[in-house]
N, C-alpha and C positions, 0 to 999 in steps of 0.2 A: 549339474543343472545348466541349461543353456540361459543366454540373456533374455531370450524370447518367453521363457517360462516364468509365470509369476511366482513370487517367493511365497512359501507357505507360511501361514500364520503360526507362530509358536503360541502354546497354551499360555494363558496369562496365569500368573502366580496369585493365588488368592490373597486379597487385601486382609488386613488385621480384622477389620470389622466383618468380613465375610467368614473368616475363621472363627470369629468368637459367635457369629450367629448360628453357623453349623453346630458348633459345640453345644450352644443352647438347645437347639432342635434335638440333637441325639441324646441329651441328657433328659429332656423332657419326655421324648419317645420311650426311652428306657423306662421312667417311671410309669408311663401309662400302658405300654404293652406288658409290663410285669405285673400290672393290676388286672388288666381285661384280656391279654392275649392279643393276637393279630385280629382276629375276626370281630372281637368286642371293641376294638379300638377305633376311633374316628379322628380324621385330620383335624377337625375342629377341637377335640380334646387336646391333642398334641399342641396346636397353635396356642390355645389359652394356657396350657402348662407352661409353654415357652415365653409367653407374654408378648406374642406378636400376632399379626393378622394372618389369616389362612392364605391370602394372596401372598404375602411375604414369604410364608413357608414354602409354598409351592414354587417360588423363585429358586430355591435352594434344592428342593427334592420335589419332582412332578407328581409323585405318587405315594401312597401309603406303603406299598411294596418296596419301593426304593429306600424310603426311611428305615424300614424294618430291617432289610438286608444290610444297610449302613450300620445300623446298631449292632447287630449280630457280627459283622466283620470287625468292628471296633472292639468288641468284647473278646473275640478270638485272637485279635492282635495283641491285646494286653495279656491275655493268658499265655501266649506262646513266647513273650519275651524270656521268661526264666528258662524255657526249654532250649531257645536259641543260645542262650549263654553257656550251655553245657559245653565244656572245654576238654577235648581229648588229651590236652597236655597237662590237666589239671589232676589233682589227687581224687580218685573216684569216691572216696568217702566225704570229702569236702564239697565236691561237685554235686553229688546226689543229696547231700545234707541241705546243701543251700537251696537245690530246687524244690525239695520238700518244704522247706521253710517259706520260700516265696509264694508257692502254690496256695499253702495254707493261709498266708497272710492275704492273698488276692481274696480267698473265700470269705475271709473275716471281714474285709473292707467292701466287697461287692456282692452279697448275696443275691440281690435282685438280679444282676447280671448273670450270675451262675444258674439261678433257676430259669431264667428266660431261655438261655442257650440250651439247657437240659430239656425244656419243653419242645424246642424246635428239633432236636435230635429225636426224642421220643414220637414225634409226629412224623418221622421219616426224613427230616432235613429238606423240606421242599424248596426252601429258600437258599440253603446253603450246601447242598449236595456237590455242586461244582468246585466249591472252595475245599471241602472236605476230601474230594477225590483228587484235588490238584495240589494247592499250596500246603495244605495240612499234611497230607500223605508224603509229599516231598520231604518235609521238615522232619517228620517222624522216622521216615527211611534213613535220612542222614544221621540222626541221632541214634538210631539202632546201630548204624555202623560204628559210632563212638563207643558205644556200650561193648559191641563185639571186640573192638581192639583192647579195651581194658581187660576182658575176659582172656583173649589170646595172649596178653602180656603177663597173665597170672595175677592181676591187680584186683580182679573181681572174680567171685565164684561164678560158674555157669549158670546162666538164667536165659530165658527167652526175652530178648530186648523189648519186644513189643508188648508182651504181658507185664514186664516190669513198669513200662510207661503207663499202661492201663490201669494197673494197680495203684500207682502214686496218684493218677488222676482220680481214681474211685474214691481212695481214702481221703484225700485232701479236699475234693468238692463235696463230699458227703456232708461236712460240717456247714455248707451253704445250703444244699439242695434238700437236705433233711433236718434243718434248723428247728422247725416245729417239733419233730420227734425227739431230738436230742434234748431240747428244753424240757419236753414232757418227762422224760426219764431222769434227767440229772437236775433240772431247774437252773441250768446254766447256758450260756451261749459261747461260741467261739469268739464273739466280740469282746468278752470279758479278758482281760490280760491274763489272768491266772489260769483260766481254763484253757486259753490259747496256748500259754507256755506249756502246760501238761499234755495237751494234744501234740504239740510239735515234738516234745520229748518221747513221747510213746510211739510216734510214727518213724522218728529217726531211729529209736531202738530196735523197732520191728524190722525195718529194711536193712539198716546198715550191719547190725549184728548177724543177720542171715547172709549179706552179700560179701562183706570184707573178709579176705582170708586171714 
């Protein structure tokens, strides 16, 4: 840069109160969106749930669509932390077992988030398609490579890596997305420690006994 060029302003780091307020807005938005969906939710309802004025809310997020996408991106980011942790140098049984346990734990603790994201995908992912085709695809491609390495090394039985990931998603998230159905059949919930423990044991047995040589 020459001396005649103005220095570019660096993005300012969010202050503590800004971070707190954004977290309040996203938590409130998750609660309202999970009840009424995107179309049935208003900014006034989110602001009221967050305990702040609508004008203050709009200072952080200029539109309902931006709040909605921010909520979904935060949900996905939390979901993907266990997948990011899948380590090619680790023992496949331990790595996959931990992944299953963490995914199930997330479903137990965040059922509203799971159902909101599921509804977005069922509607064709209008707000999240760019994320699904971009960062999500890149991460799943990378972890499919990890699974292929385990297979090539003889540490895992042959399996299509993508279908394996999809099946783990389907079985663990089922306990959140179909909580009402599970409760109707069993009278229990994944939020109950005993039922949670049984579900985790069953899923680990299903996958690991089939996959570990």
